[in-house]
C-alpha positions in Angstrom: 0.0 0.0 0.0 2.8 2.4 1.0 4.7 1.4 -2.0 1.8 2.2 -4.2 1.5 5.7 -2.7 5.2 6.4 -3.2 5.1 5.1 -6.7 2.2 7.5 -7.5 3.0 10.7 -9.5 0.6 12.7 -7.4 2.5 11.9 -4.3 5.6 13.6 -5.6 3.7 16.6 -6.8 2.2 17.1 -3.4 5.5 16.7 -1.7 7.0 19.2 -4.1 4.3 21.8 -3.3 4.8 21.3 0.4 8.5 21.7 0.1 8.1 24.8 -2.1 5.7 26.4 0.4 8.0 25.7 3.3 10.9 27.1 1.4 8.9 30.2 0.5 8.0 30.7 4.2 11.6 30.3 5.2 13.0 32.6 2.5 10.3 35.2 3.2 11.2 35.5 6.8 14.9 35.6 6.1 14.5 38.2 3.3 11.8 40.4 5.1 12.6 40.0 8.8 11.1 42.0 11.6 13.3 45.0 12.4 13.3 47.9 14.8 14.0 51.5 13.7 13.3 55.2 14.4 11.3 57.4 12.2 12.6 60.9 12.8 11.3 64.4 12.1 7.7 63.3 12.2 5.6 66.5 11.8 2.9 67.3 14.4 -0.2 68.5 12.6 -2.9 70.5 14.5 -6.5 70.3 13.4 -9.5 72.3 14.7 -7.6 75.6 14.6 -10.6 77.4 13.1 -12.7 76.3 16.1 -10.0 77.5 18.4 -9.9 80.9 16.7 -13.6 81.3 17.0 -13.2 81.0 20.7 -10.6 83.7 20.7 -7.8 81.3 21.3 -4.6 80.4 19.5 -1.5 78.1 19.8 1.2 80.5 21.0 4.0 78.0 21.6 4.7 74.6 20.2 2.7 75.1 16.9 5.7 73.9 14.8 7.3 70.8 16.3 8.4 67.3 15.3 8.8 64.0 17.2 10.6 60.7 16.7 8.8 57.3 16.6 10.6 54.0 17.5 8.7 51.2 15.8 9.0 47.5 15.0 7.9 46.2 11.6 9.0 44.2 8.6 11.8 45.6 6.6 9.6 46.0 3.6 7.2 48.1 5.7 10.1 50.4 6.6 10.8 50.8 2.9 7.3 51.9 2.2 7.4 54.4 5.1 9.8 56.4 3.1 7.3 56.8 0.3 5.0 59.2 2.2 4.8 61.4 5.3 4.1 60.1 8.7 2.3 62.6 10.9 1.1 63.0 14.5 -2.4 64.6 14.5 -3.6 66.7 17.4 -7.2 67.8 17.4 -7.5 71.1 19.4 -11.2 71.7 18.8 -12.1 70.6 22.3 -9.9 73.2 24.0 -12.0 76.0 25.5 -9.5 77.8 27.8 -6.0 79.1 27.5 -3.2 77.2 29.3 -0.5 74.5 28.9 -1.5 71.4 27.0 0.2 67.9 27.0 -1.2 65.2 24.7 0.3 61.7 24.9 1.5 60.2 21.6 -0.4 57.0 20.9 -0.9 54.8 17.9 -4.4 56.3 17.6 -3.2 59.7 16.6 -0.4 58.6 14.2 -1.1 58.7 10.5 0.9 56.6 8.1 1.2 56.9 4.3 -1.5 55.3 2.1 0.9 52.6 1.1 0.7 51.2 4.7 -2.4 49.0 5.2 -4.1 47.4 8.2 -2.3 44.1 7.4 1.1 45.7 7.9 1.9 45.0 11.6 3.5 48.1 13.0 4.4 48.0 16.7 4.9 51.5 18.3 7.6 50.8 20.9 8.1 54.4 22.2 8.2 58.0 21.1 10.6 60.9 21.8 9.2 63.0 23.4 6.4 60.9 24.8 3.9 63.8 24.6 3.1 66.8 22.4 3.3 69.9 24.6 2.0 73.2 23.5 0.5 76.4 24.9 -2.9 77.9 24.1 -3.2 81.7 24.6 -5.9 84.2 24.0 -6.1 85.8 20.6 -7.0 89.4 19.9 -6.6 92.2 17.4 -6.5 96.0 17.3 -5.7 98.9 15.0 -2.5 100.9 15.5 -1.2 104.1 13.8 1.8 104.0 11.4 4.7 106.4 12.0 7.6 107.1 9.7 11.2 107.8 10.7 13.8 109.4 8.4 17.3 108.2 8.9 18.7 109.2 5.5 19.7 112.5 4.0 18.7 114.9 1.2 21.3 116.4 -1.2 22.6 120.0 -0.6 20.1 122.6 -1.8 17.1 120.3 -1.3 14.4 120.2 1.4 12.3 117.2 2.5 8.6 117.6 3.4 6.3 115.7 5.6 5.7 112.0 5.3 2.5 110.7 3.7 1.5 107.2 4.7 -1.2 105.0 3.1 -2.9 103.5 5.0 -2.3 105.5 8.1 -3.4 102.6 10.4 -2.9 98.9 10.2 -4.6 95.9 12.0 -2.4 93.7 14.2 -3.6 90.3 15.6 -2.2 87.4 17.5 -1.3 86.5 21.1 -3.0 88.9 23.4 0.1 89.6 25.5 2.1 90.6 22.4 -0.7 92.6 20.8 -1.2 94.6 24.0 2.5 95.6 24.0 2.3 97.2 20.5 1.7 100.9 20.5 2.4 101.8 16.9 3.9 100.5 13.7 7.0 102.1 12.2 8.5 102.4 8.8 12.1 103.7 8.3 13.4 105.5 5.2 17.2 105.5 5.1 18.0 106.6 1.5 21.0 109.0 1.2 21.3 112.2 -0.8 17.7 112.3 -2.1 17.1 114.7 -4.9 13.5 113.7 -5.8 10.3 112.6 -4.0 10.6 109.2 -2.4 7.6 106.9 -2.8 7.9 103.2 -2.0 6.0 100.3 -0.3 7.8 99.8 3.0 7.6 97.0 5.5 6.3 97.9 9.0 7.9 97.1 12.3 5.7 96.8 15.4 6.9 98.9 18.3 6.2 99.1 22.0 5.8 102.3 24.1 9.6 102.4 24.7 10.5 102.2 21.0 11.5 98.5 21.1 10.5 96.2 18.3 7.8 93.6 19.1 8.5 90.5 17.0 7.6 86.8 16.8 5.5 84.4 14.9 2.5 84.9 17.2 1.7 88.4 16.0 0.9 89.5 12.5 0.3 92.8 10.8 -2.3 93.4 8.0 -1.1 94.9 5.7 2.6 94.1 6.2 3.7 97.0 4.0 2.4 100.6 3.5 3.0 103.2 0.8 5.4 105.8 2.1 5.8 109.1 0.3 8.4 111.7 1.3 8.4 114.9 -0.8 11.9 116.2 -1.7 11.9 119.7 -3.1 14.4 122.3 -4.3 15.3 125.1 -1.9 15.7 128.6 -3.2 16.1 132.0 -1.7 13.9 134.5 -3.5 13.8 138.3 -3.2 10.6 140.2 -2.3 9.5 143.1 -4.5 6.6 145.6 -4.8 5.2 147.1 -8.0 5.5 150.9 -7.6 2.8 152.7 -9.6 4.0 156.2 -10.4 1.7 159.1 -9.4 1.6 162.2 -7.4 4.6 163.5 -9.4 6.8 160.5 -8.2 8.2 157.6 -10.1 10.1 154.5 -8.9 13.3 156.4 -9.3 12.1 158.9 -6.6 11.2 156.1 -4.1 13.4 154.3 -1.6 11.9 150.9 -0.6 12.9 148.8 2.4 11.5 145.5 3.7 11.2 144.4 7.3 12.0 141.9 8.8 13.5 140.5 5.6 13.7 141.3 1.9 14.0 137.6 0.9 12.4 134.3 1.9 13.3 130.7 1.4 10.9 128.6 -0.6 10.8 125.0 -1.7 9.0 123.2 -4.5 9.5 121.0 -7.5 12.5 122.0 -9.6 10.3 122.9 -12.6 8.3 125.3 -10.3 11.3 126.9 -8.5 13.7 127.1 -11.4 12.0 130.1 -13.1 11.1 131.9 -9.9 13.1 135.1 -9.9 11.1 137.2 -7.4 7.9 137.3 -5.3 5.8 140.4 -5.8 3.8 141.7 -2.8 1.5 143.7 -5.0 1.1 147.3 -5.9 1.9 150.5 -4.1 0.5 153.8 -5.5 3.1 156.5 -5.1 0.3 159.0 -5.3 -0.7 157.7 -1.8 2.8 158.2 -0.3 3.7 161.4 1.4 7.1 161.6 2.9 7.5 158.1 4.4 4.7 155.5 4.5 4.7 151.9 5.9 2.6 149.3 4.2 2.0 145.8 5.6 2.0 143.2 2.9 1.1 139.5 3.0 3.4 137.0 1.3 1.3 134.9 -1.0 2.7 131.9 -2.8 1.3 129.7 -5.5 -0.1 126.4 -4.1 2.8 124.3 -5.5 5.4 126.3 -3.4 6.1 126.1 0.3 7.2 129.1 2.4 10.2 127.5 4.3 11.1 130.7 6.1 7.7 130.8 7.8 7.4 134.6 7.5 3.9 135.4 6.2 4.0 139.2 6.1 6.5 142.1 5.9 6.4 145.8 6.4 7.3 147.8 3.3 8.6 151.3 4.0 8.4 153.7 1.0 10.2 157.1 1.2 9.9 159.7 -1.5 13.2 161.6 -2.0 14.3 164.6 -3.9 10.9 166.1 -4.8 9.3 169.4 -3.6 5.7 169.7 -2.4 3.3 172.6 -2.4 -0.3 173.0 -1.0 -2.7 174.8 -3.3 -6.3 175.9 -2.9 -8.7 174.5 -5.5 -12.2 175.9 -6.0 -12.8 174.6 -9.5 -15.3 171.8 -8.6 -17.3 169.9 -11.2 -20.1 167.3 -10.5 -20.8 164.7 -13.1 -23.3 161.8 -13.5 -26.0 163.3 -11.2 -28.8 160.7 -10.6 -31.8 161.3 -12.9 -34.4 163.5 -11.4 -32.1 165.1 -8.9 -30.0 168.3 -8.7 -26.6 168.2 -7.1 -24.8 171.1 -5.4 -21.3 171.1 -3.9 -21.4 172.1 -0.3 -17.6 172.2 -0.2 -16.6 175.3 -2.1 -12.8 174.7 -2.1 -10.1 172.1 -1.1 -6.5 172.3 -0.2 -4.6 170.0 -2.5 -1.0 168.8 -2.2 1.1 168.7 -5.3 4.6 167.2 -5.7 7.3 167.1 -8.3 10.6 168.7 -9.2 10.9 172.0 -7.3 11.1 174.2 -10.4 8.1 172.7 -12.0 6.0 172.7 -8.8 6.6 176.5 -8.4 5.3 177.1 -11.9 1.9 175.4 -11.3 -1.1 177.8 -11.0 -4.5 177.1 -9.4 -6.2 177.3 -12.7 -4.5 174.0 -13.7 -6.2 172.1 -10.9 -9.8 170.9 -11.0 -11.9 168.6 -8.8 -14.4 166.2 -10.3 -17.0 164.5 -8.2 -18.6 161.5 -10.0 -22.1 160.6 -8.5 -22.7 157.5 -10.7 -22.3 155.2 -7.6 -24.1 157.5 -5.2 -27.4 156.5 -3.4 -30.1 158.5 -5.2 -31.8 160.1 -2.2 -32.1 163.6 -1.0 -29.7 165.1 1.5 -26.0 165.7 1.9 -23.3 163.1 1.7 -19.5 162.9 1.4 -18.2 161.6 -1.9 -14.7 160.8 -3.1 -13.3 163.1 -5.8 -10.6 163.0 -8.3 -8.2 165.9 -8.6 -6.8 166.6 -12.0 -3.7 168.7 -12.7 -3.6 169.8 -16.3 -0.7 170.9 -18.4 2.1 169.1 -16.5 3.5 165.6 -16.7 6.2 165.9 -14.1 4.0 167.3 -11.2 1.2 165.3 -9.7 -1.4 165.4 -6.9 -0.6 163.6 -3.7 -3.3 161.8 -1.6 -7.0 161.2 -1.7 -9.8 163.8 -1.4 -13.5 164.1 -0.8 -16.1 166.8 -0.7 -19.7 167.2 0.6 -22.5 167.2 -1.9 -26.2 167.9 -1.5 -28.9 166.1 -3.6 -32.4 167.7 -4.0 
């Protein structure tokens, strides 16, 4: 019976299969043995951060950390571990108060690559560290002003203006303790020898009340840069002038003009605006209104594109007439024109004393018949009664002698 079995072909086939299976088991264990190793730099991943933020909380310390896992597995499993990331996952959605947190690292919170299946036996022997430790703090935000500091220089002959910052405030957020320290944000401009307006996006630095920088990953600024504009303009010293209108027998050649407290001011502006600026006129002065020496207060007015660097906004202009003779003459030649319709006008004033001025020889030759007074009633209120009206005094027959001052007479309307 035994001989028949051993002589059977199927017997040898079965024995061959059993031997092959045993050899496969043996070779498999020898080629893919159990081994122990350490997986290093395993990233800790936090989930539920949005829930934490809704509660006004944040991870202030320990948000970025790694651990090492010591595991036992087949060699082939270790090979597949290198094909994807291993992570330790911490769910923080259940945390409701700030404080220190310590989560033990267990198999339940370890995620392996997709290439690792449930049939791959991985034995977690120990971890380093054994827990994930982190700190939860309160989160807050606030707006702070942005200030600019100039640590550079402008070229000679140039003037810098005031900083313009857009936006003027930024929002900072993060760990409550750090946010509360910040009093303002600062930008620094350090360019040297500037000759034109500076305008750049500049990063902000958060500062405390003592001027120290507040830094760290637990505080953020939004936006992180602001547009800083620093005008740089040309400086120029410009003389002050007045326009002398000849009259009363005097011309500009007969007048001495002085300015107090200064006869020049320093202005700044774009090169195109300043380059052609030769003088600043303070307006007109009628020499017919000047008798002897008169002082006129004049405001300094500049075009909008220029800046008065000196800060002087008005000056006293002293005008003195020199080298001319004066003479007072009685004038009774009075004429009234443009009397309102339906009224009759009569000069109550019958004569005026008029001052004339000019070269002495010509002044002495003037006669009273050359002087006449004209009262124009075109702007007079048409009502009965007397009133004082301004008049114009004409001196006929002389171009070098003129009338000094302003005059008025009394007129009656009936």
